[in-house]
N, CA, C and O of each residue as an XYZ file, in Angstrom:
460
protein
N     140.958    141.931    113.605
C     141.052    140.949    112.541
C     141.133    141.661    111.194
O     140.209    142.386    110.826
N     142.207    141.470    110.466
C     142.388    142.126    109.172
C     141.887    141.240    108.043
O     141.721    140.033    108.216
N     141.651    141.839    106.900
C     141.218    141.084    105.727
C     139.780    141.374    105.374
O     139.125    142.206    106.000
N     139.302    140.687    104.376
C     137.949    140.881    103.889
C     137.201    139.572    103.954
O     137.815    138.507    104.026
N     135.889    139.635    103.928
C     135.081    138.431    104.062
C     135.189    137.547    102.836
O     135.076    138.026    101.708
N     135.409    136.260    103.049
C     135.492    135.286    101.960
C     134.083    134.851    101.584
O     133.215    134.683    102.441
N     133.874    134.672    100.279
C     132.580    134.233     99.770
C     132.739    132.871     99.112
O     133.808    132.537     98.603
N     131.653    132.080     99.128
C     131.694    130.792     98.442
C     131.265    130.977     96.988
O     131.090    132.108     96.535
N     131.096    129.887     96.259
C     130.763    129.967     94.834
C     129.383    130.560     94.570
O     129.090    130.959     93.443
N     128.534    130.623     95.593
C     127.214    131.246     95.455
C     127.207    132.691     95.954
O     126.146    133.304     96.073
N     128.397    133.235     96.245
C     128.562    134.580     96.795
C     127.944    134.745     98.173
O     127.520    135.838     98.547
N     127.897    133.653     98.923
C     127.452    133.703    100.309
C     128.682    133.777    101.210
O     129.725    133.211    100.884
N     128.564    134.465    102.332
C     129.673    134.576    103.272
C     129.946    133.208    103.872
O     129.029    132.515    104.314
N     131.231    132.822    103.883
C     131.626    131.550    104.480
C     131.586    131.674    105.993
O     132.279    132.508    106.576
N     130.773    130.840    106.623
C     130.685    130.850    108.082
C     130.904    129.435    108.594
O     130.728    128.462    107.862
N     131.272    129.340    109.808
C     131.515    128.071    110.473
C     131.787    128.420    111.910
O     130.969    129.063    112.569
N     132.933    127.999    112.398
C     133.326    128.397    113.755
C     133.560    129.907    113.818
O     133.328    130.539    114.849
N     134.018    130.467    112.716
C     134.185    131.921    112.619
C     134.085    132.302    111.153
O     134.189    131.450    110.271
N     133.888    133.563    110.904
C     133.787    134.043    109.529
C     135.169    133.956    108.887
O     136.170    134.345    109.489
N     135.214    133.444    107.662
C     136.486    133.319    106.946
C     136.865    134.654    106.328
O     136.011    135.400    105.848
N     138.157    134.942    106.349
C     138.669    136.182    105.780
C     139.743    135.870    104.750
O     140.457    134.873    104.860
N     139.848    136.742    103.743
C     140.868    136.593    102.712
C     141.532    137.933    102.460
O     141.015    138.981    102.845
N     142.683    137.885    101.811
C     143.388    139.118    101.470
C     144.273    138.850    100.262
O     144.314    137.732     99.749
N     144.978    139.881     99.810
C     145.933    139.740     98.719
C     145.295    139.330     97.405
O     144.203    139.782     97.061
N     145.991    138.465     96.674
C     145.544    138.036     95.346
C     144.220    137.281     95.404
O     143.406    137.380     94.486
N     144.005    136.535     96.471
C     142.748    135.796     96.615
C     141.560    136.769     96.698
O     140.505    136.532     96.109
N     141.754    137.853     97.433
C     140.704    138.868     97.536
C     140.495    139.578     96.204
O     139.358    139.856     95.822
N     141.583    139.875     95.496
C     141.477    140.522     94.186
C     140.704    139.637     93.215
O     139.860    140.134     92.469
N     140.978    138.331     93.212
C     140.234    137.397     92.355
C     138.753    137.411     92.696
O     137.911    137.371     91.799
N     138.425    137.467     93.983
C     137.031    137.529     94.412
C     136.376    138.820     93.932
O     135.226    138.803     93.492
N     137.096    139.938     94.012
C     136.574    141.223     93.525
C     136.268    141.162     92.028
O     135.226    141.643     91.582
N     137.182    140.570     91.254
C     136.975    140.449     89.808
C     135.699    139.665     89.526
O     134.864    140.101     88.734
N     135.548    138.525     90.161
C     134.366    137.689     89.928
C     133.089    138.423     90.318
O     132.079    138.328     89.621
N     133.130    139.155     91.430
C     131.943    139.902     91.849
C     131.597    141.012     90.867
O     130.423    141.237     90.573
N     132.614    141.711     90.355
C     132.357    142.781     89.389
C     131.785    142.224     88.095
O     130.889    142.822     87.500
N     132.305    141.068     87.655
C     131.815    140.482     86.404
C     130.396    139.934     86.525
O     129.698    139.809     85.519
N     129.965    139.609     87.720
C     128.618    139.055     87.896
C     127.600    140.083     88.383
O     126.456    139.739     88.680
N     128.019    141.337     88.463
C     127.111    142.410     88.864
C     126.596    143.121     87.619
O     127.381    143.563     86.780
N     125.297    143.227     87.502
C     124.701    143.935     86.372
C     124.776    145.442     86.618
O     124.464    145.920     87.709
N     125.187    146.167     85.608
C     125.335    147.620     85.710
C     124.063    148.263     86.261
O     122.962    148.035     85.760
N     124.246    149.068     87.301
C     123.130    149.804     87.885
C     122.343    149.045     88.935
O     121.387    149.589     89.489
N     122.713    147.803     89.228
C     121.901    147.010     90.153
C     122.244    147.224     91.626
O     121.474    146.824     92.499
N     123.382    147.845     91.917
C     123.731    148.099     93.311
C     123.373    149.531     93.643
O     123.919    150.461     93.049
N     122.464    149.720     94.583
C     121.928    151.053     94.876
C     122.972    152.024     95.421
O     122.812    153.237     95.281
N     124.030    151.519     96.034
C     125.046    152.401     96.620
C     126.035    152.927     95.579
O     126.727    153.914     95.830
N     126.110    152.277     94.408
C     126.973    152.746     93.324
C     126.427    152.186     92.011
O     126.777    151.077     91.607
N     125.581    152.951     91.360
C     124.932    152.476     90.131
C     125.875    152.454     88.931
O     125.490    151.992     87.857
N     127.117    152.950     89.096
C     128.091    152.885     88.002
C     128.882    151.577     88.038
O     129.663    151.298     87.128
N     128.686    150.790     89.069
C     129.406    149.526     89.222
C     128.706    148.414     88.453
O     127.479    148.312     88.482
N     129.471    147.594     87.777
C     128.911    146.426     87.109
C     129.134    146.432     85.607
O     129.770    147.328     85.052
N     128.593    145.412     84.972
C     128.739    145.179     83.534
C     127.365    145.343     82.888
O     126.372    144.888     83.456
N     127.278    145.977     81.721
C     125.974    146.171     81.066
C     125.459    144.876     80.402
O     125.271    144.816     79.187
N     125.238    143.853     81.231
C     124.784    142.559     80.699
C     123.474    142.691     79.948
O     123.377    142.276     78.793
N     122.466    143.265     80.587
C     121.156    143.357     79.947
C     121.015    144.593     79.082
O     120.121    144.652     78.237
N     121.863    145.570     79.270
C     121.774    146.789     78.476
C     122.521    146.722     77.168
O     122.260    147.514     76.263
N     123.468    145.770     77.049
C     124.220    145.698     75.812
C     124.651    144.269     75.458
O     124.378    143.792     74.357
N     125.307    143.610     76.369
C     125.949    142.329     76.061
C     124.962    141.259     75.620
O     125.242    140.528     74.670
N     123.832    141.147     76.271
C     122.862    140.112     75.901
C     121.871    140.572     74.837
O     120.869    139.901     74.592
N     122.138    141.692     74.214
C     121.278    142.172     73.135
C     121.674    141.501     71.826
O     122.843    141.182     71.611
N     120.717    141.294     70.973
C     120.985    140.695     69.672
C     121.916    141.605     68.871
O     121.719    142.819     68.807
N     122.920    141.002     68.269
C     123.849    141.748     67.439
C     125.045    142.330     68.170
O     125.855    143.027     67.559
N     125.178    142.059     69.468
C     126.343    142.560     70.195
C     127.598    141.897     69.632
O     127.623    140.683     69.432
N     128.623    142.680     69.382
C     129.845    142.179     68.760
C     130.782    141.590     69.810
O     131.007    142.189     70.862
N     131.328    140.403     69.511
C     132.160    139.694     70.485
C     133.404    140.485     70.878
O     133.808    140.441     72.040
N     134.019    141.206     69.945
C     135.194    142.006     70.274
C     134.881    143.124     71.257
O     135.676    143.418     72.150
N     133.717    143.744     71.088
C     133.302    144.818     71.987
C     132.984    144.239     73.370
O     133.339    144.826     74.392
N     132.314    143.089     73.393
C     131.993    142.426     74.664
C     133.275    142.097     75.414
O     133.392    142.365     76.610
N     134.229    141.517     74.708
C     135.500    141.168     75.328
C     136.200    142.414     75.856
O     136.799    142.374     76.931
N     136.133    143.510     75.123
C     136.734    144.765     75.563
C     136.091    145.313     76.826
O     136.786    145.792     77.722
N     134.770    145.245     76.900
C     134.050    145.708     78.093
C     134.468    144.899     79.312
O     134.740    145.453     80.378
N     134.516    143.579     79.141
C     134.871    142.710     80.266
C     136.332    142.903     80.680
O     136.646    142.883     81.871
N     137.216    143.088     79.716
C     138.626    143.322     80.017
C     138.787    144.622     80.796
O     139.535    144.674     81.772
N     138.092    145.666     80.369
C     138.156    146.948     81.069
C     137.633    146.820     82.499
O     138.197    147.409     83.421
N     136.567    146.061     82.684
C     136.022    145.835     84.021
C     137.064    145.186     84.918
O     137.218    145.577     86.075
N     137.777    144.201     84.396
C     138.821    143.530     85.181
C     139.969    144.490     85.463
O     140.452    144.570     86.592
N     140.408    145.219     84.438
C     141.528    146.152     84.598
C     141.246    147.227     85.634
O     142.165    147.679     86.316
N     140.001    147.642     85.764
C     139.630    148.701     86.696
C     139.377    148.197     88.113
O     139.028    148.980     88.996
N     139.549    146.909     88.335
C     139.356    146.323     89.657
C     140.571    146.616     90.533
O     141.712    146.454     90.100
N     140.317    147.047     91.767
C     141.412    147.342     92.701
C     142.317    146.128     92.847
O     141.845    145.009     93.052
N     143.608    146.355     92.742
C     144.582    145.286     92.919
C     145.066    144.655     91.632
O     146.056    143.924     91.645
N     144.393    144.916     90.512
C     144.797    144.331     89.234
C     145.846    145.211     88.573
O     145.646    146.414     88.400
N     146.965    144.599     88.207
C     148.019    145.316     87.489
C     147.760    145.280     85.991
O     147.698    146.326     85.344
N     147.606    144.077     85.433
C     147.343    143.912     84.007
C     146.460    142.689     83.779
O     146.428    141.767     84.594
N     145.754    142.697     82.669
C     144.999    141.523     82.229
C     145.860    140.845     81.173
O     146.169    141.438     80.140
N     146.245    139.601     81.436
C     147.122    138.898     80.496
C     146.326    138.100     79.471
O     146.806    137.877     78.359
N     145.118    137.664     79.824
C     144.270    136.998     78.837
C     142.818    137.014     79.302
O     142.518    137.050     80.495
N     141.936    136.988     78.317
C     140.507    136.888     78.588
C     139.885    136.123     77.428
O     140.177    136.388     76.262
N     139.036    135.184     77.763
C     138.362    134.378     76.747
C     136.871    134.346     77.067
O     136.460    133.963     78.162
N     136.087    134.749     76.101
C     134.637    134.782     76.260
C     134.040    133.773     75.292
O     134.245    133.869     74.082
N     133.302    132.807     75.824
C     132.685    131.790     74.976
C     131.201    131.690     75.301
O     130.794    131.697     76.463
N     130.413    131.598     74.249
C     128.962    131.472     74.402
C     128.567    130.014     74.213
O     129.000    129.355     73.268
N     127.746    129.530     75.118
C     127.191    128.186     75.004
C     125.709    128.357     74.673
O     124.882    128.557     75.563
N     125.388    128.275     73.389
C     124.014    128.526     72.949
C     123.025    127.503     73.501
O     121.864    127.828     73.751
N     123.482    126.281     73.687
C     122.588    125.241     74.195
C     122.116    125.543     75.625
O     120.927    125.439     75.927
N     123.060    125.917     76.501
C     122.698    126.222     77.887
C     122.353    127.702     78.087
O     121.908    128.106     79.160
N     122.568    128.506     77.027
C     122.302    129.941     77.081
C     123.143    130.637     78.151
O     122.649    131.471     78.909
N     124.432    130.269     78.190
C     125.357    130.861     79.148
C     126.543    131.466     78.423
O     126.943    131.009     77.352
N     127.088    132.492     79.022
C     128.295    133.113     78.527
C     129.376    132.861     79.577
O     129.231    133.263     80.732
N     130.442    132.204     79.181
C     131.536    131.901     80.099
C     132.682    132.870     79.857
O     133.056    133.141     78.716
N     133.231    133.385     80.946
C     134.353    134.312     80.872
C     135.497    133.713     81.675
O     135.388    133.539     82.889
N     136.595    133.397     80.994
C     137.814    132.921     81.654
C     138.839    134.041     81.554
O     139.014    134.641     80.493
N     139.515    134.317     82.662
C     140.462    135.420     82.670
C     141.743    135.036     83.395
O     141.777    134.118     84.214
N     142.789    135.772     83.063
C     144.052    135.694     83.781
C     144.570    137.115     83.897
O     144.588    137.863     82.920
N     144.988    137.475     85.086
C     145.476    138.826     85.338
C     146.625    138.755     86.334
O     146.874    137.716     86.945
N     147.311    139.864     86.485
C     148.356    139.935     87.493
C     147.970    140.944     88.554
O     147.336    141.965     88.287
N     148.378    140.616     89.768
C     148.210    141.508     90.908
C     149.570    141.579     91.574
O     149.962    140.679     92.317
N     150.283    142.658     91.299
C     151.675    142.721     91.741
C     152.467    141.706     90.946
O     152.523    141.784     89.719
N     153.083    140.749     91.635
C     153.822    139.700     90.946
C     153.126    138.351     90.998
O     153.744    137.319     90.738
N     151.831    138.357     91.335
C     151.046    137.132     91.449
C     150.072    137.029     90.282
O     149.444    138.019     89.907
N     149.946    135.839     89.706
C     148.981    135.608     88.639
C     147.660    135.139     89.220
O     147.619    134.237     90.058
N     146.587    135.760     88.768
C     145.231    135.430     89.206
C     144.497    134.872     88.006
O     144.585    135.429     86.912
N     143.779    133.788     88.193
C     142.947    133.278     87.101
C     141.610    132.848     87.674
O     141.499    132.513     88.853
N     140.611    132.862     86.829
C     139.296    132.462     87.263
C     138.336    132.358     86.096
O     138.670    132.678     84.955
N     137.145    131.907     86.410
C     136.099    131.758     85.400
C     134.752    132.039     86.038
O     134.461    131.615     87.157
N     133.929    132.779     85.278
C     132.551    133.039     85.719
C     131.621    132.772     84.564
O     130.408    132.925     84.701
């Protein structure tokens, strides 16, 4: 069986009659979302993986242009991504959430998502 394990919106493996598998652009989109939601240093097998959410981004005085650059670089360095065509970072102060919407290309396919 070829492909990679599909995850749901909670990053749990999709199970049912059999484990779901994905590949291609769908898998690349999943990789992007996983990289953006991983805090730098939190995975013991590769502490260089992730975004410095608590080390820089959520610190007082972090500049929005620098934050956007960090997130764009994270997407660009994801396996399967050719280019990042757009990225939008918006802060919701009321809910205390940072939303990241992105669009990228993988080969000739456009990938978009939000975390």
